[in-house]
C-alpha positions as CSV (number, residue, x, y, z in Angstrom):
1,M,159.0,170.7,109.9
2,V,159.7,167.6,107.8
3,V,163.2,166.3,106.8
4,S,163.0,163.6,104.3
5,A,165.1,161.2,102.2
6,H,164.3,158.1,100.1
7,Y,165.8,154.6,100.5
8,D,164.9,152.9,97.2
9,H,166.8,152.7,94.0
10,L,166.4,151.1,90.6
11,G,167.9,147.7,91.4
12,I,168.7,145.6,88.4
13,K,167.7,146.5,84.8
14,R,168.6,144.4,81.9
15,G,171.2,142.6,84.0
16,E,173.0,145.8,85.1
17,V,173.1,146.7,88.8
18,Y,172.1,150.3,89.6
19,N,173.6,150.9,93.0
20,G,172.1,153.7,94.9
21,A,174.8,154.6,97.5
22,D,175.1,158.2,96.3
23,D,171.4,158.7,95.6
24,D,169.4,157.0,98.3
25,G,172.0,155.6,100.7
26,S,173.7,158.9,101.5
27,G,170.4,160.6,102.2
28,T,169.2,157.8,104.4
29,V,172.3,157.8,106.5
30,A,172.2,161.6,106.8
31,L,168.6,161.4,107.9
32,M,169.5,158.9,110.6
33,E,172.4,161.0,111.8
34,M,170.3,164.1,111.8
35,A,167.6,162.4,113.9
36,A,170.2,161.3,116.4
37,A,171.7,164.8,116.6
38,F,168.3,166.4,117.0
39,Q,167.4,164.0,119.8
40,K,170.8,164.6,121.6
41,A,170.3,168.4,121.3
42,K,166.8,168.0,122.7
43,K,168.0,166.0,125.7
44,E,170.7,168.7,126.3
45,G,168.0,171.4,126.3
46,N,168.9,172.7,122.8
47,G,166.2,171.1,120.7
48,P,164.7,172.7,117.6
49,K,162.0,175.4,118.1
50,R,159.6,173.4,115.9
51,S,158.5,169.8,115.9
52,M,160.5,167.7,113.5
53,L,159.3,164.7,111.5
54,I,162.1,162.5,110.1
55,L,160.5,160.9,107.1
56,H,162.0,158.0,105.2
57,V,160.1,157.3,102.0
58,T,160.3,154.9,99.2
59,G,159.2,154.8,95.6
60,E,161.1,158.0,94.6
61,E,162.8,156.4,91.7
62,H,159.5,155.2,90.2
63,G,157.3,158.3,90.7
64,L,157.7,159.8,94.1
65,H,155.1,157.3,95.5
66,G,156.2,157.4,99.2
67,S,156.1,161.2,99.6
68,R,152.9,161.4,97.6
69,Y,151.3,158.8,99.9
70,Y,152.5,160.8,103.0
71,T,151.2,164.1,101.7
72,E,147.9,162.5,101.0
73,N,147.8,160.6,104.3
74,P,149.9,162.7,106.7
75,L,150.6,161.6,110.3
76,F,150.0,165.3,111.3
77,P,147.8,167.8,109.6
78,I,149.5,168.8,106.4
79,A,148.5,172.4,107.0
80,N,150.8,172.4,110.1
81,T,153.8,171.5,107.9
82,V,155.9,174.6,107.3
83,A,158.6,173.0,105.1
84,D,160.1,169.8,103.8
85,V,163.8,169.7,103.5
86,N,164.6,166.8,101.3
87,I,168.0,165.2,101.2
88,D,169.2,163.6,98.0
89,M,172.6,162.6,96.7
90,I,175.0,163.7,99.5
91,G,178.7,163.4,98.5
92,R,178.1,163.3,94.8
93,R,181.0,164.9,92.9
94,D,180.6,166.5,89.6
95,K,182.7,168.3,87.0
96,F,181.7,171.7,88.3
97,H,183.3,171.1,91.8
98,L,186.3,169.0,91.1
99,D,188.5,171.0,93.5
100,S,186.0,171.0,96.5
101,N,183.8,168.8,98.6
102,N,182.5,171.8,100.4
103,Y,179.4,172.6,98.3
104,V,175.7,171.8,98.1
105,Y,173.2,172.3,95.4
106,L,170.1,174.1,96.7
107,I,167.0,173.7,94.5
108,G,163.7,175.3,95.3
109,S,164.6,177.2,98.5
110,D,163.2,180.4,97.0
111,Y,160.2,179.1,95.0
112,L,157.4,179.2,97.6
113,S,158.9,181.6,100.1
114,T,161.9,183.7,100.5
115,D,162.2,182.6,104.2
116,L,163.9,179.3,103.5
117,Y,166.3,180.8,101.1
118,N,167.2,183.5,103.6
119,V,167.6,181.0,106.4
120,C,169.9,178.9,104.3
121,E,172.0,181.9,103.3
122,D,172.2,183.3,106.9
123,V,173.0,180.1,108.6
124,N,175.6,179.2,106.1
125,K,177.3,182.6,106.5
126,K,177.4,182.2,110.3
127,N,178.3,178.5,110.6
128,N,179.1,176.4,107.6
129,F,180.8,178.4,104.9
130,L,179.7,176.0,102.2
131,T,179.4,177.0,98.6
132,L,175.7,177.2,98.0
133,D,175.3,176.4,94.4
134,Y,172.1,177.4,92.7
135,K,173.1,176.1,89.2
136,Y,170.0,173.8,89.0
137,N,167.6,176.2,90.8
138,D,165.6,177.0,87.7
139,L,162.1,175.7,87.0
140,N,163.1,175.3,83.4
141,D,166.3,173.5,84.0
142,P,166.4,170.6,81.5
143,N,167.3,168.1,84.2
144,R,164.0,169.0,86.0
145,F,165.5,168.2,89.4
146,Y,162.9,170.3,91.2
147,Y,160.1,168.0,89.9
148,R,162.0,164.7,90.4
149,S,162.6,164.5,94.2
150,D,160.3,163.9,97.2
151,H,160.0,167.5,98.3
152,Y,157.9,168.1,95.2
153,N,154.8,166.5,96.7
154,F,155.0,168.9,99.6
155,A,155.6,171.8,97.1
156,K,152.4,170.8,95.2
157,K,150.6,171.3,98.5
158,G,152.1,174.7,99.0
159,F,155.0,173.8,101.3
160,L,158.7,173.5,100.4
């Protein structure tokens, strides 16, 4: 099981700074926190049932280069990867959720397998009670979010 996030952003273009706190910074911090939580759970005898790979990549903003490199040169056989859960833009507020911070956009959880979708729904109902928003979960969405984040290189190999 891979959990990924990217840590690059656009930098400066035409003299304007493109900060990446929402985009790359939030995912990077979340990934580090998750790694610490998984390690703590493991030490307490409650570790995950599958091996976890915490994967920081770069080059997302310029063509998903880091995740492409990993999927072409994996540390572990790519055939042993069951899923990549990619974290991108935690804490981003938008006009559709002005009254709540308690939501997450899920994109692609049902494209390659219904298992991930069902796990997300079931775990959320039992534990989190987030609003799972599937607004952008359409392969034809004009924003093309499914194709623009690091999970896509795993999806091209047949893994979400």
